[in-house]
Structure formats: structure tokens, C-alpha cells
C-alpha positions as CSV (number, residue, x, y, z in Angstrom):
1,M,24.9,-16.3,3.8
2,N,23.2,-17.7,7.0
3,I,22.5,-16.1,10.6
4,G,23.5,-17.2,13.9
5,S,21.5,-18.7,16.3
6,I,20.9,-16.0,17.9
7,D,19.2,-13.9,15.9
8,L,17.6,-16.5,14.2
9,S,16.2,-17.0,17.5
10,I,14.8,-13.9,17.9
11,L,13.6,-13.6,14.4
12,A,12.0,-17.0,14.8
13,V,9.7,-15.5,18.0
14,Y,8.9,-12.4,16.8
15,L,7.0,-14.4,13.9
16,A,5.5,-16.8,15.7
17,G,4.4,-14.0,18.4
18,V,2.8,-11.9,15.7
19,V,1.0,-15.2,14.1
20,L,-0.1,-15.7,17.8
21,L,-1.5,-12.4,18.3
22,G,-3.2,-12.1,15.3
23,L,-4.5,-15.3,16.2
24,W,-5.8,-14.6,19.8
25,I,-7.2,-11.0,18.6
26,G,-9.3,-12.4,16.3
27,R,-10.7,-15.4,18.2
28,K,-14.1,-13.8,18.8
29,A,-14.8,-13.1,14.8
30,S,-18.0,-14.9,14.7
31,S,-19.4,-12.6,12.4
32,V,-18.8,-10.8,8.7
33,S,-18.6,-6.8,11.0
34,D,-16.5,-8.9,13.0
35,F,-13.9,-9.9,10.6
36,V,-14.0,-6.9,8.0
37,V,-14.9,-4.0,9.4
38,G,-14.0,-4.6,13.4
39,G,-16.8,-4.2,14.9
40,R,-17.2,-0.4,13.9
41,D,-16.1,0.1,17.2
42,R,-12.0,0.3,17.0
43,P,-10.2,3.9,18.2
44,W,-8.8,6.8,15.8
45,W,-5.3,6.2,17.0
46,L,-4.9,2.2,16.4
47,I,-6.6,2.9,13.4
48,L,-3.4,5.8,12.3
49,F,-1.1,3.3,13.2
50,S,-2.5,0.7,10.8
51,I,-2.9,3.0,7.9
52,V,0.5,3.9,8.3
53,A,1.6,0.3,8.9
54,T,-0.2,-0.5,5.5
55,E,1.6,2.3,3.5
56,T,4.5,1.0,5.1
57,S,5.7,-2.3,3.2
58,T,9.0,-3.7,3.2
59,V,9.1,-1.6,-0.6
60,T,9.0,1.4,2.1
61,F,11.7,-0.1,4.1
62,L,14.7,-1.2,1.2
63,S,13.6,0.5,-1.7
64,I,13.2,3.8,-0.6
65,P,16.8,3.9,1.2
66,G,17.7,2.2,-2.2
67,F,16.5,5.2,-4.6
68,A,18.4,7.7,-2.0
69,Y,22.1,6.0,-2.2
70,T,21.6,5.4,-6.2
71,R,20.1,9.1,-6.8
72,D,19.1,11.6,-4.1
73,M,16.7,12.6,-1.4
74,T,14.2,13.7,-4.1
75,W,11.5,11.2,-3.3
76,L,10.0,13.4,-0.3
77,Q,8.5,15.7,-2.9
78,I,5.7,13.1,-3.1
79,P,5.1,12.6,0.1
80,L,4.9,16.4,0.5
81,G,2.0,15.5,-2.2
82,F,0.7,12.4,0.0
83,L,-0.2,15.1,2.9
84,L,-1.8,17.3,1.0
85,G,-4.3,14.4,-1.2
86,R,-5.1,13.4,2.8
87,F,-7.2,16.6,3.7
88,A,-8.6,16.7,0.4
89,V,-9.9,12.9,1.3
90,V,-10.7,13.9,4.7
91,F,-13.1,16.8,3.3
92,L,-14.1,15.8,-0.1
93,L,-14.2,12.0,-0.1
94,M,-14.3,10.2,3.5
95,P,-18.0,11.7,4.3
96,Q,-19.5,9.1,1.4
97,Y,-18.6,6.2,3.6
98,F,-20.3,7.0,6.4
99,K,-24.3,7.3,5.2
100,G,-24.8,4.1,5.2
101,S,-23.5,0.4,6.7
102,F,-21.0,-0.2,4.3
103,Y,-18.0,-3.0,4.2
104,T,-16.3,-2.1,1.0
105,A,-15.9,1.7,-0.8
106,Y,-17.3,0.3,-3.9
107,D,-20.9,0.3,-1.7
108,V,-21.0,3.8,-2.6
109,L,-20.6,3.4,-6.0
110,H,-23.4,0.7,-5.9
111,Q,-26.2,3.1,-4.0
112,R,-24.9,5.9,-6.4
113,F,-25.5,3.9,-9.9
114,G,-25.5,0.7,-9.3
115,G,-24.5,-3.0,-9.5
116,A,-22.4,-3.4,-12.8
117,T,-20.7,-0.3,-11.7
118,Q,-19.6,-1.5,-8.2
119,R,-17.9,-4.3,-9.6
120,A,-16.4,-3.0,-12.5
121,A,-14.3,-0.6,-9.6
122,S,-13.9,-3.5,-7.3
123,A,-12.5,-6.1,-9.6
124,M,-9.8,-3.1,-11.1
125,F,-9.0,-2.8,-7.2
126,I,-8.4,-6.9,-6.6
127,I,-6.5,-7.2,-9.7
128,T,-4.1,-4.0,-9.9
129,R,-3.9,-4.6,-5.2
130,S,-3.0,-8.7,-6.0
131,L,-0.3,-7.7,-8.6
132,A,1.3,-4.5,-6.4
133,D,1.2,-6.5,-3.4
134,G,2.8,-9.9,-4.7
135,L,5.4,-7.6,-6.1
136,R,5.6,-6.4,-2.4
137,L,6.1,-9.6,-1.7
138,F,8.5,-10.3,-3.6
139,L,11.2,-7.5,-2.4
140,S,10.4,-8.9,1.2
141,A,12.0,-12.6,-0.3
142,I,15.0,-11.3,-1.3
143,V,15.7,-10.8,2.4
144,L,15.0,-14.3,3.8
145,Q,16.9,-15.1,0.0
146,E,19.8,-13.5,2.0
147,M,19.6,-14.6,4.8
148,T,19.0,-18.2,3.8
149,G,20.5,-19.0,1.1
150,I,17.0,-21.0,-0.5
151,P,15.5,-19.8,-4.3
152,I,13.5,-17.0,-4.2
153,H,10.4,-19.0,-5.2
154,W,10.7,-21.0,-1.6
155,A,11.0,-17.6,-0.1
156,V,7.9,-15.8,-1.3
157,V,6.1,-19.1,0.0
158,A,7.9,-18.9,3.3
159,M,6.9,-15.4,3.8
160,G,2.9,-15.6,2.1
161,V,2.1,-18.4,3.9
162,A,2.7,-17.6,7.6
163,T,0.4,-14.2,6.0
164,I,-2.1,-15.9,5.1
165,V,-2.6,-17.9,8.7
166,Y,-3.4,-14.8,11.2
167,T,-5.1,-12.9,8.8
168,F,-7.2,-16.3,7.9
169,F,-8.2,-16.5,12.0
170,G,-8.0,-13.1,12.9
171,G,-9.5,-10.5,10.6
172,I,-9.5,-7.0,9.9
173,R,-9.4,-7.2,14.0
174,A,-6.0,-9.2,14.1
175,V,-5.0,-6.9,11.3
176,L,-5.0,-3.4,13.5
177,V,-4.0,-4.8,16.2
178,T,-0.5,-6.5,14.6
179,D,-0.3,-3.3,12.9
180,L,0.4,-1.6,15.4
181,V,3.4,-4.0,17.0
182,Q,5.1,-3.9,13.4
183,F,4.9,-0.2,13.1
184,V,6.6,0.2,16.5
185,V,8.9,-2.7,15.1
186,Y,9.8,-1.6,12.3
187,I,10.4,2.1,13.2
188,S,12.5,1.6,15.9
189,G,14.5,-0.7,13.6
190,A,15.4,1.9,11.2
191,I,16.0,4.3,14.2
192,V,19.0,1.5,15.3
193,A,19.9,1.0,11.6
194,L,20.4,5.1,10.7
195,I,22.5,5.4,14.9
196,L,24.4,2.3,13.5
197,I,25.6,3.7,10.3
198,I,26.5,7.1,11.6
199,K,28.6,5.2,14.0
200,K,30.5,3.0,11.8
201,L,31.6,6.3,10.2
202,P,34.8,7.3,11.5
203,G,33.6,11.5,10.9
204,G,30.7,10.5,12.2
205,W,27.1,12.6,11.6
206,E,29.6,15.2,9.8
207,Q,31.0,12.8,8.1
208,L,27.4,12.1,6.9
209,V,26.5,15.0,5.5
210,T,29.6,15.9,4.1
211,I,29.6,13.2,1.6
212,G,26.3,13.4,1.1
213,E,26.5,16.9,0.3
214,A,29.3,16.4,-2.2
215,A,27.4,13.8,-4.1
216,G,23.8,15.7,-4.2
217,K,22.5,13.2,-2.0
218,L,21.0,15.6,0.4
219,R,19.1,17.7,-2.4
220,I,15.4,17.8,-1.8
221,F,13.2,19.8,-3.8
222,D,14.2,19.8,-7.9
223,L,12.0,22.7,-9.5
224,A,12.1,21.0,-13.4
225,F,9.1,20.7,-14.7
226,D,8.8,17.4,-17.2
227,W,6.1,15.1,-17.3
228,S,8.6,12.2,-18.3
229,Q,9.9,12.6,-14.7
230,P,8.7,11.6,-11.3
231,Y,10.4,13.5,-9.1
232,G,9.6,16.6,-9.9
233,L,8.2,19.3,-7.3
234,W,5.1,19.5,-9.3
235,A,4.9,16.0,-9.9
236,G,5.0,15.3,-6.3
237,L,2.7,17.5,-5.4
238,I,0.0,17.9,-7.5
239,G,0.6,14.4,-8.5
240,G,1.2,12.6,-5.1
241,L,-2.1,14.6,-4.2
242,F,-4.1,12.9,-7.1
243,I,-2.4,9.6,-6.0
244,T,-3.4,9.5,-2.3
245,L,-7.1,11.1,-3.5
246,G,-7.0,7.4,-5.2
247,S,-5.1,5.2,-3.0
248,H,-7.0,6.2,0.2
249,G,-9.8,7.8,-0.7
250,V,-11.3,5.3,-3.2
251,D,-9.0,2.4,-2.5
252,Q,-10.8,-0.2,-0.4
253,M,-7.5,-1.0,1.7
254,M,-8.1,2.4,3.3
255,V,-11.7,3.0,3.4
256,Q,-12.0,-0.7,5.4
257,R,-9.6,0.9,7.8
258,Y,-12.1,3.7,8.0
259,L,-15.3,1.7,8.4
260,C,-13.8,0.1,11.4
261,A,-14.0,4.1,12.9
262,R,-16.7,4.9,16.0
263,N,-17.5,7.8,13.4
264,L,-16.4,10.1,10.8
265,K,-14.5,12.7,13.1
266,D,-12.4,9.6,14.4
267,A,-11.6,8.4,10.7
268,Q,-11.0,12.1,9.7
269,R,-8.4,12.3,12.5
270,A,-7.1,9.1,12.2
271,L,-6.0,10.3,8.2
272,W,-4.9,13.2,8.7
273,V,-2.5,12.9,11.4
274,G,-1.0,9.9,10.0
275,G,0.0,12.5,6.7
276,F,2.3,13.7,9.3
277,V,3.8,10.5,10.7
278,V,3.8,9.2,6.7
279,V,6.2,12.7,5.5
280,A,8.8,12.3,8.6
281,Q,9.5,8.4,7.8
282,F,9.9,8.8,4.4
283,A,12.5,11.8,5.7
284,L,13.8,8.9,8.0
285,F,14.6,6.0,5.3
286,L,16.0,8.9,2.6
287,L,18.7,9.6,5.5
288,I,19.4,5.9,6.0
289,G,19.5,5.9,2.2
290,V,22.0,8.5,2.3
291,G,24.0,7.0,5.1
292,L,24.2,4.0,3.4
293,F,26.3,5.8,0.5
294,A,28.7,7.8,2.8
295,F,29.1,4.4,4.4
296,Y,30.2,2.2,1.4
297,Q,32.0,5.5,-0.1
298,V,34.1,4.6,3.0
299,F,33.8,0.9,2.9
300,P,33.8,-0.2,-0.5
301,P,31.5,-3.3,-0.9
302,E,33.7,-6.0,-2.5
303,A,31.0,-6.5,-5.7
304,A,28.8,-3.3,-6.9
305,F,25.4,-4.3,-6.1
306,D,23.0,-5.1,-8.8
307,R,20.1,-3.0,-7.8
308,G,19.3,-0.2,-5.4
309,D,16.9,-2.5,-3.7
310,R,19.5,-5.1,-1.9
311,V,21.7,-2.1,-0.8
312,F,19.8,-1.9,3.2
313,A,19.5,-5.6,3.3
314,R,23.3,-6.5,2.1
315,F,23.7,-3.8,5.1
316,I,22.0,-4.9,7.7
317,L,23.4,-9.1,7.1
318,D,27.2,-7.9,6.9
319,E,27.3,-4.9,9.6
320,I,24.6,-5.6,11.9
321,P,25.8,-6.7,15.4
322,V,24.4,-10.3,17.2
323,G,21.2,-9.6,18.6
324,L,20.5,-6.4,16.8
325,L,20.1,-8.0,13.5
326,G,17.7,-10.1,14.4
327,I,15.9,-7.5,15.3
328,L,16.3,-5.9,12.3
329,L,15.1,-8.7,10.2
330,G,12.3,-8.7,12.2
331,A,11.9,-4.8,11.5
332,I,11.3,-6.4,7.4
333,F,8.7,-8.8,8.1
334,A,7.0,-6.3,10.5
335,A,6.7,-4.2,7.2
336,A,6.2,-6.6,4.4
337,M,3.3,-8.5,6.7
338,S,1.1,-5.7,7.8
339,T,1.0,-4.9,4.1
340,L,0.4,-8.5,2.9
341,S,-2.2,-9.2,5.8
342,S,-4.3,-6.0,5.0
343,S,-4.3,-6.7,1.2
344,L,-5.2,-9.8,1.5
345,N,-7.8,-9.3,4.2
346,S,-9.2,-6.0,1.7
347,C,-9.3,-8.2,-1.8
348,A,-11.3,-11.3,0.3
349,T,-13.5,-8.7,1.4
350,A,-14.1,-7.1,-1.5
351,A,-14.5,-10.0,-3.7
352,A,-17.0,-11.5,-1.2
353,N,-19.2,-8.6,-0.5
354,D,-19.3,-6.8,-4.3
355,F,-19.5,-10.7,-6.1
356,Y,-20.7,-13.1,-3.7
357,F,-23.0,-11.6,-1.9
358,S,-24.7,-9.6,-3.7
359,A,-24.8,-12.5,-6.2
360,K,-26.5,-15.2,-3.5
361,G,-28.0,-12.1,-1.6
362,S,-30.2,-13.1,1.6
363,E,-29.6,-16.8,0.6
364,T,-26.5,-16.7,2.9
365,S,-26.3,-17.4,5.8
366,A,-24.3,-15.5,8.6
367,K,-21.8,-17.9,9.5
368,K,-21.8,-19.1,5.4
369,Q,-20.7,-15.3,4.6
370,L,-17.6,-15.3,7.6
371,R,-16.7,-19.0,5.6
372,V,-16.2,-17.3,2.5
373,V,-14.7,-14.5,2.7
374,R,-12.1,-17.0,4.9
375,I,-11.4,-19.0,2.1
376,L,-11.1,-16.1,-0.5
377,T,-8.3,-14.9,2.1
378,V,-6.5,-17.8,0.9
379,V,-6.8,-17.9,-2.4
380,F,-6.0,-14.2,-2.7
381,G,-2.9,-15.1,-0.7
382,L,-1.9,-18.1,-3.5
383,I,-2.4,-15.4,-6.2
384,Q,-0.1,-13.2,-4.3
385,I,2.3,-15.8,-4.2
386,G,2.3,-16.6,-7.5
387,V,2.8,-12.7,-8.7
388,G,6.1,-12.6,-6.1
389,I,7.5,-15.7,-7.7
390,G,7.5,-14.0,-10.7
391,G,8.6,-10.6,-9.1
392,Q,12.6,-12.0,-9.8
393,W,11.5,-10.5,-13.5
394,V,10.9,-7.2,-13.1
395,K,13.5,-5.4,-14.5
396,A,12.6,-1.5,-12.7
397,S,12.9,-0.3,-9.6
398,V,10.7,-2.6,-7.4
399,V,8.6,0.9,-5.5
400,S,8.5,2.3,-9.6
401,S,6.7,-0.9,-10.5
402,V,4.2,-1.3,-7.3
403,L,3.3,2.4,-7.4
404,G,2.8,2.4,-11.1
405,I,0.9,-0.4,-11.5
406,A,-1.5,1.1,-8.3
407,A,-1.6,4.3,-10.1
408,F,-2.9,3.1,-13.1
409,T,-6.4,2.2,-12.1
410,T,-7.0,4.1,-8.8
411,G,-7.2,7.2,-11.1
412,I,-10.1,5.7,-13.3
413,V,-11.8,4.4,-10.5
414,L,-11.6,8.5,-8.7
415,G,-13.0,9.4,-12.0
416,V,-16.0,7.5,-11.5
417,F,-16.4,8.7,-8.0
418,F,-16.1,12.3,-8.5
419,L,-18.8,11.6,-11.4
420,G,-21.1,10.5,-8.8
421,I,-19.8,13.3,-6.4
422,F,-20.1,16.2,-9.1
423,A,-22.6,14.6,-11.6
424,Q,-25.3,14.3,-11.0
425,R,-27.1,14.4,-14.6
426,V,-24.7,11.2,-15.2
427,G,-26.5,7.5,-14.8
428,E,-24.5,3.9,-14.7
429,R,-24.3,3.8,-18.2
430,A,-22.3,6.9,-18.7
431,A,-20.5,5.6,-15.4
432,L,-19.7,2.7,-17.3
433,A,-18.6,4.4,-20.6
434,G,-16.4,7.1,-18.7
435,L,-14.7,3.8,-16.8
436,V,-14.2,1.8,-20.4
437,V,-12.8,4.8,-21.7
438,G,-10.5,5.7,-18.7
439,L,-9.1,2.2,-18.8
440,S,-8.8,2.1,-22.7
441,G,-6.8,5.6,-22.7
442,M,-4.5,4.9,-19.7
443,S,-3.6,1.6,-21.4
444,I,-2.5,4.2,-24.1
445,I,-0.6,5.9,-21.9
446,F,0.6,3.5,-19.8
447,F,2.1,1.7,-22.3
448,A,3.0,4.4,-25.3
449,T,3.5,7.6,-23.8
450,P,6.6,8.1,-21.4
451,L,4.4,10.2,-19.2
452,A,5.3,9.6,-15.8
453,W,3.5,7.5,-13.1
454,P,2.5,10.7,-10.3
455,W,0.5,12.0,-13.1
456,F,-1.9,8.3,-13.8
457,A,-3.6,9.5,-10.9
458,L,-4.6,12.6,-12.2
459,V,-4.9,12.1,-16.0
460,G,-6.9,8.9,-15.4
461,S,-9.6,10.9,-12.9
462,A,-9.8,13.5,-15.7
463,V,-10.2,11.2,-18.8
464,T,-12.9,9.3,-16.7
465,F,-15.0,11.9,-15.5
466,A,-14.8,13.8,-19.2
467,A,-16.1,10.6,-20.9
468,G,-18.7,10.0,-18.4
469,L,-20.0,13.5,-18.5
470,G,-19.6,13.6,-22.3
471,A,-21.7,10.3,-22.5
472,S,-24.2,11.3,-20.2
473,F,-26.0,13.2,-22.8
474,I,-26.3,10.3,-25.2
475,W,-27.2,8.1,-21.9
476,P,-28.7,11.1,-19.3
477,R,-29.4,9.5,-16.1
478,P,-33.0,7.6,-15.2
479,E,-35.9,10.1,-13.7
480,S,-36.8,6.2,-11.4
481,T,-34.3,4.2,-10.2
482,E,-35.8,1.3,-11.3
483,D,-34.2,1.7,-14.7
484,V,-30.6,1.7,-12.6
485,T,-28.6,-1.8,-13.6
486,T,-28.1,-4.2,-10.5
């Protein structure tokens, strides 16, 4: 389906504006500190909106309404756990990052255990982030494909290249400011979409509620306990809490934002206030999904949808009037680019800091360091484009695939952090042993058990912590730091 020239112009102006804004904001980036932590002087409210925009990808914008369309609103139990997890991060993990001038979350592990543990955790982050965000890129490209009719692989390439450009030049300063703009755009777009759905229903809001209640779409809480079901209350609260401890507590993409803050207090405020914004945001997207269900009950589509991820995209392209369509499409791309730009910057930062710089040491000049981070930004952009092209063969819901991949390793890294904080007898050998056992255990659980993905972070961290603690009785922590592997 081709969109009209007015909507295409609005979308083109928006995308060009975001790229140019990113280039302008980042024009003064002259050092690695400017490029990766914004000079450590960014205001807390800017970091708040960047955090929210970063965790709100096109998966949220399209797949969460698709969840409510095909099921109900029980997904909301998980962000309630996310909110609890944020407070745990604020008090338990975040202070660790302000005990030195760090560039990545894994610098803390280097300080506590040594370079080998730092590099192992960083590698796990880079691999899983590239896979998960490559799938997010694929979902974003679905809209471009629907809009233009071009093959899905070219749609992935177009989205990926546009994001690489301003991330390459602007660094984290550009990412933070463009994230704020993109947050405003996609939230405004979502609100407009919900209003239009209600207006198009003959009975308005009352009809939406009536149809939703009759079909069980407005159900929020599922009190049944089943380890294999991801959308129960306990999986949401407990599993969601540990997912957030991993995703926001030890994941470089989020920790990098905290390191941009002026102080610990500002970073803490940005995270916990943002938790309430996220819960409200998920409620909005789920309500859109219920509205879409009501709409297509009244006005059945010509052909049944092959996957829930496509429902909202199709409504936008078919039902949104001229002018507003360009804005809604801009909202989708805003959600995509905010996450992808953050992912590229954090992966490049982790690879440069935890591998290249640690190997070269003081031999690398400041100018060369900045060049290395920028080159790695392009490299990871190309990797995610490759993963995005492969996303068309993923059969499961994209949102479940993305979160399952992320939860697979964040729990393991979280377990290593717990060893560093709570088990002083554990040295690097025992920590690495715990990491290896955790990775092996999670591989078995992932491929050979029906355990639902919200439990992955909890189980992964528990197995890693227990194995590392047990290994410390075989390899106790050295008395001298000279014995620590680097």
C-alpha cells in the first residue's frame, strides 16, 4: 500500500529532522566521555524520558496492542513487576556505578573480580542485545514494507541505515535529546490513534467497553500459578522484578544513561519516576489493542490477520486520515529509532571499553578512541540489520522472542553482580565458574523445559549465584589483588 504525498512528506520531514537534530546536538562530541556518557552532566528529566523511550521500541508500539487484540490485558501484570524492580535497582545496584568514573556497567565487575569477568559479562550483553534489537528492527520494517510494498529486507536496511547515521555522528548526547523528541511523538501518536478508534465505533467508548468485557479482553489479573505461563500475576510481579533488576540494573544500555547523570540522586529519580510512566504507557497500548478488537468486530477485515503484530499497523495504514497518517507513521519510527540508536551506542561503548581499550590501555589516543567507538557503531548497526532480515522466519510473537532472548542472559549477569555485592569470599575464578554453570543451566532450561520467560532472570541469577558461591569453597578469593586475573 502506497501512502499519499502529504503523509509521505510529513514522515520524510520528521525522519530528516531527527537525523539533523542528532547531528547538530552531537557536533561538539570531541572525546569518548562526551560521546558515551554526555560529559556526565545531563539533567534527570532528560535521562528519564530517554530511559522510557529506549525501552519502548516498535515491539511495544505494535506487538503490545496485538497482544490485547489476540488475548487480553494480562500483560499489564508484568510492568507492575517492572515498577517494583526499578526501586530495587535504585537502592541495591545503582550506587555501585557512582563509586568511580565508569563507562560501562561491567567496569564494576572489573573492579571487583578482574578483566576476564568483565569481558565475559560484556560479551553476553553485546550478543543478546544485537539479537533482540535486530528483531525489533524487523518489526519496525514491517510498517515500512506495508507502506511502500518494498521487500522486507530492503525495509530493514532503510530503517537500520537511517539510525546508524545520527548515532554515528551524535553519540549519547544526540541519543538522549532525540529520545525525548521521539517519546513525545509516539505517545501523542498513540493517544490520537485511541481517540480515532473510539470515534469510528458507532457506540464510542461504551461500545469499546461492552465488546471488550464480553470477549474477556479487559481482564488484567490472572491469579493462577503456572511456571509455564508467562502472563500470570506471580510471573509478572516476581519475574518482572528480576527482569528489571537485570535489564535496568546490569544492562549497559540502561546503565549508560545513569552514568550521564550529574549525580546518584538524579539517576535514581530518573529511574523510579520513569517506572510509573512505563506502567501508564503499557496500559495505553493494551487499551488500544482492546479498541482494535472492538473495531474489527464491528468492521471485519477483508482477510484475517496472520499475526497480532500486524493489526495496529494495518489499522494505521487503512483507517487514519491524511495528515494524521504521516504523524502516526512517524510515531512508529520514533519508537523504533529511540531503541535502536541506544542499542548501537551501548554495544559500541561496551565493545570499545571492555575489549579494545582494556587491551590497548594508554597506547590509544583520545582521538583514536572516539574513532574506534564510531566504527563499532557502524559494525553493530550492520549486525542488527542482518538479524532483522532474518526476523521474517521467527514464528513466535516478536515481543515474546525479544524479551525471552533478553531475559536469558540478564539473569546470569545479575547473578555475577550479586556475587560481587553479597559474597565477599567469591573471587574471579569462582565468579567465572558461576557464570559458566549459569549459562549451561539456562541453555537447558531454555531449550528443554516449558519454563515461561519471565522466570528466566530469577532462575538464571539464582543458579549463577549458587554455583559461584559453591565454587568459592574450591577457589577462594585471593588474599592479594595481585592474584586477580586481568
